C-alpha angles and dihedrals in degrees: 000000000000128000134193090266092048109040118189115270090232123035109236118250118250109260093240090057092050091047092050091048092049092047094052095041093044091058090047093050090053090054093045095047091044092052089053093049093245095122134026128010132293092295090063090086088069098043094105094049091047091051091049090052092049104037108024121107120248128190088204092059091048091051090049092051091048094049095046097037090230118128108181116189092235089066101032090057089063088079087067105028103051095077090064096054117071134192093227144002090255093056091049091047093054091047091052092050090055091045090055095045103037095029091056094052094044096045093049090059105027098033129247098277093049090049091053091047090052091049095050098040093044088056088052092046091049091051091049091051089048092052094047098044107027121061096195131133091208107115121242114230136161137053100268096106089052091046090050086056088060088050087052090054090047089050089052089056091051090046092055093043092052091050090053093054094043097247128135108284092208088078088072089071095058093100096052090045090053093048094047089048091053090050091050092051093048090046093053094045102039103017122230148160130300095252088123084083089064090046092053090045090052091050092051091048093051093047092048095047090053090071088065103031102042115097105278089005099136092050090049091051091051091052091051091050092049090048090055 
């Protein structure tokens, strides 16, 4: 048991971050164990593919809904469900690492509920950007757009901190510039999809939401509007 004179060596993770991590990794473990025949019946081998077909996000489906004016729940829910279904264990693992790192820093400042809202809505914002900009039938899966939303919130914290100490606020965007640069290099070398559009949309959503969800955020936004 720790005391003020003996603080814990590692700060505990906020419960909402742990819950989000366990939820994402729990789903992935079911898919992985099922593919190896360790759980479920013979159909377990196809659980991941079935989940991708049911819960992934598709620009084609959004365009169809827009053109027909029909918005069935089974397709609308894809805006929210796709970040929790991953194409591989490796993808899920990297998402979870970012959830633990960025989620902890964001939740400690914004609060657990606000962190979860940023995660979910950033995934939605990334999917919307993907649908509007990319005309691609390739499905969007995985939590990176939502994670990039947490990076957007973290960038907002750096942006505010730099303004308080009188330094150039553009430095706050060094992390997203680095990550986007890495994605560009990998895309040029190995090829790939245009899901970076969703990642960037998630980042922009997370950064924008921070003006409202950060402590004192609404008051700060009003001051900026009055200043303009």
